[in-house]
C-alpha angles and dihedrals in degrees: 000000000000092000090057090049090051095052105262111169095206137004119217115179111211128203114221134183090268101038106139098206122048092187116074114180102220092183092055091045090050091049090052089052091051092048091048092051092048093048093047095043092247122164095199127065113195114230117242112222127211113272116270134190110259090232090054092049092050093045088061097036113142113235092226093059116085124208126218097206116199099216110195089193086074092057113114094018121140098212093111127237120346113261086231088075101031115131113252094010097145094176095044112111093234089053092067118079122206134057128069123295136192129199116217120201122184126229126263088271092052127232120306119247090251092052092047092049091050092050091048090055092053113096090209093057120089114187119216135182117231094207137291096307135069106245133206112257094253092050093044090054091057092045093049095045089049091053091047093045092049093050103035109000136091099277 
């Protein structure tokens, strides 16, 4: 629902090692996306794809699509703002418009260390912190979409 309100073009639920619910009701998620578009006066409803294992999605990941990866392991760090959002960072991945992006949010249980390691090895993946606290998945989606919209979106 919130992803549709924030301008997501497509919603792909992923199943990770720590996903709490194996059953994702695609029809219910699609209905929420329709309701969100209607309530917000939107003319586009993002399609909700069938759930897919994270490993399967990453195996088929296109090299031209970058991933903004919300890495909960970075929460609470004191390293300052991510260089992805640093002002004037011409070489920072977030500083370049164009090309397709995806935003990856982990489950309530977080990513496993193996999933996190795999993402960190992918040149397409750009880890970001969503602040000093661990967020629920639905809140993290709004926070991540807000960061992306403010850096590269239509705001």
